[in-house]
C-alpha positions in Angstrom: 112.6 122.6 133.2 109.0 122.7 134.6 107.3 119.3 134.9 105.1 118.6 131.9 101.4 118.3 132.1 99.9 115.0 131.1 96.8 114.6 129.0 95.0 111.3 128.2 93.6 111.0 124.6 90.6 108.7 123.9 90.3 106.7 120.7 87.7 104.1 119.9 89.4 101.1 118.5 87.4 98.8 116.2 85.9 95.9 118.0 87.9 92.6 117.7 86.1 90.0 115.6 84.9 86.8 117.1 84.6 83.2 115.7 81.4 81.3 116.0 82.6 79.7 119.2 83.3 83.1 120.8 87.1 83.0 120.5 89.0 85.9 119.0 89.3 85.7 115.2 92.8 86.3 113.7 92.9 89.9 112.4 95.4 92.6 111.6 95.5 96.2 112.8 92.6 98.3 111.6 92.2 102.1 111.5 89.5 103.6 113.7 86.4 105.0 112.0 87.6 108.5 112.9 91.0 107.9 111.4 89.5 106.5 108.2 87.2 109.5 107.8 90.1 111.9 108.4 92.3 110.0 105.9 89.5 110.1 103.3 89.2 113.9 103.7 92.9 114.4 103.3 93.0 112.2 100.2 90.2 114.2 98.6 91.9 117.5 99.2 95.2 116.1 97.9 93.5 114.8 94.8 91.9 118.1 94.1 95.2 119.9 94.5 96.9 117.4 92.1 94.2 117.8 89.5 94.6 121.6 89.6 98.4 121.2 89.3 98.1 118.9 86.2 95.5 121.2 84.7 97.8 124.2 85.1 100.6 122.1 83.5 98.4 121.3 80.5 97.4 125.0 80.2 101.1 126.1 80.4 102.1 123.7 77.7 99.2 124.6 75.3 99.3 128.4 76.0 103.1 129.0 76.0 105.1 126.1 74.7 103.2 124.0 72.1 103.2 125.1 68.5 105.0 128.0 66.9 104.3 130.8 69.4 106.3 133.9 70.2 108.0 133.7 73.6 109.0 137.0 75.1 110.3 138.0 78.5 106.8 138.7 79.9 105.6 135.3 78.9 108.8 133.8 80.5 107.9 135.3 83.9 104.3 134.1 83.6 105.5 130.6 82.9 107.9 130.7 85.9 105.0 131.8 88.1 102.9 129.0 86.8 105.7 126.4 87.5 106.0 127.7 91.1 102.3 127.4 91.6 102.2 123.9 90.2 105.1 123.0 92.5 103.3 124.3 95.6 100.1 122.4 94.7 102.0 119.2 94.1 104.1 119.4 97.2 101.1 120.3 99.4 99.1 117.5 98.0 102.0 115.1 98.7 102.2 116.1 102.4 98.5 115.6 102.8 98.6 112.2 101.1 101.4 111.1 103.3 99.4 112.1 106.4 96.4 110.1 105.1 98.6 107.0 104.7 99.7 107.2 108.3 96.1 107.3 109.4 94.9 104.5 107.1 97.8 102.6 105.5 97.8 100.0 102.8 98.6 96.3 103.3 101.9 94.9 102.0 100.0 91.8 100.8 98.8 93.8 97.7 102.2 94.8 96.3 101.0 97.1 93.5 98.5 99.0 95.7 101.0 99.2 98.5 103.6 100.8 96.2 101.2 103.2 94.4 99.5 104.3 97.6 102.8 105.1 99.3 104.5 106.7 96.3 101.6 108.4 94.6 103.0 111.8 95.4 106.2 111.1 93.5 104.2 109.6 90.6 102.1 112.8 90.4 105.3 115.0 90.5 106.6 113.2 87.5 103.3 113.5 85.6 103.1 117.2 86.5 106.6 118.2 85.6 108.3 115.8 83.2 106.2 116.7 80.2 106.7 120.3 81.0 110.4 119.9 81.1 110.4 118.0 77.8 108.4 120.8 76.1 110.7 123.5 77.5 113.8 121.8 76.2 112.3 121.0 72.8 110.7 124.4 72.2 112.4 126.0 69.2 111.0 129.5 70.1 113.0 129.7 73.3 116.5 131.1 73.2 119.3 129.2 74.8 119.3 131.5 77.8 115.5 131.2 78.2 115.8 127.4 78.0 118.5 127.4 80.6 116.5 129.6 83.0 113.2 127.9 82.6 114.5 124.4 82.3 116.6 124.9 85.4 113.6 126.2 87.4 111.4 123.3 86.2 114.1 120.8 87.1 114.5 122.3 90.6 110.8 122.3 91.3 110.5 118.8 90.0 113.2 117.7 92.4 111.4 119.3 95.3 108.1 117.7 94.3 109.8 114.3 94.1 111.4 114.8 97.5 108.0 115.6 99.0 106.3 112.8 97.2 108.6 109.9 97.9 107.7 108.1 101.2 110.7 106.4 102.7 108.8 105.0 105.8 106.2 103.1 103.7 103.6 102.7 106.5 101.6 99.4 106.3 99.0 97.5 108.1 101.6 94.8 108.9 104.0 97.3 110.5 101.2 98.8 112.6 100.1 95.3 113.6 103.7 94.5 114.8 104.0 97.8 116.8 100.6 97.1 118.4 101.7 93.6 119.3 105.0 94.8 120.9 103.1 97.1 123.3 100.5 94.4 124.0 103.1 91.8 124.8 105.4 94.1 126.7 102.6 95.2 129.1 100.9 91.8 128.9 97.7 93.8 128.2 95.8 94.2 124.9 94.6 97.7 126.1 98.0 98.9 127.1 98.8 102.6 126.5 101.7 104.5 125.0 102.9 108.1 125.2 103.9 110.8 122.7 104.4 114.6 122.3 102.9 117.0 119.9 106.1 117.6 118.0 107.3 114.0 118.0 106.9 111.7 115.0 106.7 108.4 116.9 105.2 107.1 120.2 107.0 105.7 123.2 106.7 103.0 125.9 106.1 105.2 129.0 106.4 108.7 130.3 109.7 108.0 132.1 111.8 108.0 128.9 113.9 111.0 128.1 112.4 111.5 124.6 109.1 112.7 125.9 110.5 114.7 128.8 112.5 117.1 126.6 111.2 120.6 125.9 108.3 120.4 123.4 106.0 123.0 121.7 103.2 122.7 124.3 104.9 121.2 127.3 102.5 118.3 127.3 102.9 114.5 127.4 99.9 112.7 125.8 99.0 109.1 126.6 96.5 106.7 125.1 96.2 103.5 123.1 98.3 102.9 120.0 95.1 103.7 118.0 95.0 107.1 119.7 98.7 107.7 119.0 98.2 106.9 115.3 95.2 109.2 115.1 97.4 111.9 116.5 99.8 111.4 113.5 102.5 109.3 115.3 103.2 106.7 112.6 105.0 104.1 114.5 106.6 102.9 117.8 110.1 104.1 118.4 112.8 101.8 117.2 114.5 102.1 120.6 111.6 100.4 122.4 113.8 97.8 124.1 116.0 100.4 125.8 112.9 102.4 126.7 111.3 99.3 128.2 114.3 98.9 130.6 114.0 102.6 131.6 110.3 102.0 132.2 111.0 99.2 134.6 110.4 96.2 132.4 112.8 93.3 132.8 114.5 91.0 130.3 111.8 88.4 130.8 109.2 91.0 129.5 111.4 91.8 126.5 111.8 88.0 125.9 108.0 87.6 126.0 107.7 90.1 123.2 110.3 88.3 121.1 108.5 85.0 121.6 105.1 86.5 120.8 106.3 88.1 117.6 107.9 84.9 116.5 104.8 82.9 117.2 102.4 85.3 115.7 104.1 87.6 113.1 101.1 88.7 111.1 98.0 89.1 113.3 97.1 90.9 116.5 97.8 89.2 119.8 94.7 88.6 121.9 94.2 87.8 125.6 94.2 84.0 125.0 97.5 84.1 123.3 99.0 86.2 126.1 98.1 83.4 128.5 99.6 80.8 126.3 102.8 82.7 126.0 103.1 82.9 129.8 102.5 79.2 130.0 105.2 78.6 127.4 107.8 80.7 129.2 110.9 78.7 129.8 111.4 77.7 133.4 114.3 79.2 135.2 117.2 76.8 135.1 118.3 75.4 138.5 121.9 74.7 139.0 122.6 71.9 141.4 125.9 72.0 143.3 127.1 68.6 144.5 127.6 68.4 148.2 131.3 67.9 149.1 132.0 64.4 150.3 133.9 64.4 153.6 136.0 61.3 154.3 136.8 60.5 157.9 139.9 58.4 158.2 139.4 55.2 160.1 141.6 54.7 163.2 144.6 52.5 162.6 144.4 49.0 164.0 147.4 47.7 165.9 148.6 44.2 165.2 150.8 44.2 168.2 
């Protein structure tokens, strides 16, 4: 395989806040202004798609299913088409919403907002399809065969919309803060960079690891700060970062520094002062003293003769 080209990606990270005495103030990870703007745009588009989907659901119920209305084969096919369109709108909106959450995630501290923001696609899927399914099954104007066909299609599309809407990764400010701290501690540098590929979902420790040197869509390895990786849609650091660190030439002492740092500061970003303190607190190498052998020289025998 030909050697991959390497491209550096710039991202302007938010400035770290300072206390009155000039020292770094404790803070969590924060999305860049560009990422926030992109996330807002995606959320607006997703919201518009969801509103149209729910509007079509209401139209379908009122026009075809509510009240005592004749339901023939032609109307059946129109309703099936509407259900498919509602599904496409719901699923597309969910994918855009998930993408926005990776650019600008919620904090786990606000449990309700965290749940709703991450699972809103699934909530919308239920709102868009469950009433429709209930009306189909309760409609007395549909024959048993029509109920079976239409109810089955609605149920399948609902399942697909739920699958698209549920977010199993649940990105959060706290998780992003931890990933950022791992890279900072590992490199002993708050401005350390990571690498990723266009087709990958996560970012990696360095360009020596096998994951970024496999064939990819554009044959390129990108590098930049964790903020740049997240702007590119890479939602987190690989879970194999420790094994990657060894491949990249980091020693066990470097990995131990990460563990100490995360234990000492589990919730806010590591700054330069804390890096220095962690180095000062590093356990000294133990020295094993081997006792010198004692050599006994026998004294000459004394004759009494």
